[in-house]
Phi, psi and omega in degrees: 000137183298131188308313185298315178303312176304312181290326175295322184289322181291320176300319182292322181288324177291319181295324177292325178291329181288320175301310182305319180292321183288314183286325177303321182287330176287345183258150174230153183125218178290162178295136178251122182265153171302139176070312183282338184071228181265359182303328178295320178294322175299314180291319181306315191260016187306326183279354179212046185298321181289323176288335178290313177302309181301319180297311177302324179288318175301320182290335182251020180067017178118339187214139164207164185238133176218173173232139179256005177213092183280061182235130185306146186070351173246339186286336172262009181230256175303334182266003185267127174231126175263128185241135181210156167224008184293130186302318177299322172295319182294320179294323180294325184277324182271347188221297185273339182284083180296335183279345170266105184236171185280136167232139177302121175240006183253359180103166174311314185309331183253351182298317193285340183297333181287336180292333180281349184287331175293326176290320182295323179288321178300316182300315176297312185297319176294320177296308178304312181299334181270354172080021176265150176283135177249116190276147178230052182287343179242159182293350180246033178271238176294316172195172181273153185283160170304131178261123175236128189252109188266081168080181179290167171093355181273153182293155189275135177265100190294326179295314177301315176302312179290332177290318179290324174301313184299314186287330177294312176298323185295335178303321175305331181285336170282333178286309180274153179299153190301321183296330180285308179292333173289320167303316171302321180296314188291321177275352180058063180244153172052222189286349180300322180295313175304315183302305179312308182287332182288325179294331179293313180296322176302310187295316184295323177295308181300327172296323182292324187286317185293316176293334171292319180291327180295311178302318175296320173293325182286325188265352188297140177271160182303319187276353181279163185283119187290147165297124178236020177282166184299321178299310181301322176307312171308312181294327182272357179294154180291333181293143183259103186268144177282157179303322176297323178290321180294328169306312181290318179299315180293323181287329170301320178298315188289317177298328182280325192234348183287290182288326186301316182293310179299322178297315183299317180291321172310299183299317182296317174297320182297313181290323176305313185288339178277345188234085185294328184295320179293320180304313186296321178298321179293322179292322175300312182300318190288334171286341180243279181224134182269122179242175190274352197295328187293317178298318183298319184281334177301301182302326179298314177281326188230062178303141185297327178239105193284332184220152175214158188227159174223157174252131180274116184265349174209157184300144186208163177233126177288164177297336174275009181092355178289121176281125181239110175287151176301144182095345186262187184233149174238132182244131173250122188268109177288332177292319177285335181300332177271002190235014182263128176297328177297335188257312184259352184097184182295326183269029183297330186265005177267145177277098187229077182298344184286350174303339186262009188255159176285176182301320177275356169081017185243000181221149175282130176239121185277132180276175180308128193292341180271357170268327182246094188247031183294330180254021187068186180201174182060212187299336179254030177297144187303125173303329187258013182307304178305316178297319180294322176291318171306320177294310190292321178293327189287316183293308188304307179301320184295317185290305191288335177291329185263336193223149172255122177254134174231138180300138173303135175301129180092343185284129185253124181270118184229148169287144172256132183282097183210179181292335179242147188273071172292159161282133182305308184244028177068189184232114183265127188219146167274139184246119176233166180300147181262135172244108187261018179299314183288330177284320176301313178304315181299322186286324176298324186287327191278107183294332178284355180253135183268108186261122177271099186294319180300321182296312184297318186291336180284338179260346175263144172229110184054037174090358180226135174273135183121352180271124195261349184265154178292337178279355175084018174264179169090225197102180176266120186266002179225167183282134175240137175271130178235136172246118175260116181238000000 
């Protein structure tokens, strides 16, 4: 090798190592490797990514910066990622930081759905202000119903499977630098192939639904019951929306309501089974007054959407003093925000619904909205928050009053790494009839509890919920395995 070339190579390596030493010292959080940045640690912890991020945030006081591409001129721009769960930073990102805005990082297939949100918000607000009901009789009405899979043997839903594969593959686009997933897409490698195929299936399904609804609206007789769901309202408006726009509206409904409700219920039932004390308190509440505390603490520990990202379009400084340059990304960890001792105290990892009650325990108390961001916060707070809690409370009350759930022996509950916090293999439980005699008796003994006996008697049948005959007999006499996915 020519001496001058060897010296040039040696000088380049020396300069890079000096630069890398300087930049690695300026970053905190996971270990940064030459060229690869923090990608090795991310890949190593791919099966526990949310807990790994939470561990790093605890060690760094709620905010850290790392680079996923340790290359000069990129490490401080496209390769830099700021990760935070500090409430003050979250408020800045979601509300006051006008220079930090959402930018599509998933590619064109997902970019347009956010354009429908402005019209959707106006539609919901206008309908509610006029006192009109927005029906959700179909999965593409107000939002999708919770999807519960009761055991094996059910027919496969091709749309649901394609939608799940698409969301799982999309997580890779959050993890890897844009140049990497674009290269994989161009070469048709890995999950990018699955994503492309799944999106075609999703588009075909939505096109079929929209065409069928158009036909129904055209042939609908004047005296027939009109469709009054949100999708139909968009179609009836004077403005002419394209089929592609209507697809994005429908997809937005599904993204907002399909997986989030079922995921929250899965984690709710699992936490209840692990905490018999909380289960007993819930049953007492149902017989007196049903409150919101149980769902709130589930979403604190296991938010349906665990992470979200923003793109920085101009240099900015977060309230904690962290400088974020233009071109970099900010990830705020919703999962970690509910697990920080500095925010929630030493019992932050415990399922403790009473933390949402007033001192005398008779009122629901909402914490600072930027400490609890499971439904986002500020101007972009989730429109379906109240509906989600209504669904959870209704289903939880119906199930727990009638059935006692226990986890199937040997079933391991693990998180599935996706845009939504699924359980990897669902939640398998044994279902037995519920006997509420002891609960009612204990409530009668408690003078502080105002018990509505008539109400309890109306939901109890011979001391058991789960009895389906008017005479009070029956209930489920055998164990049934249920998988909530």
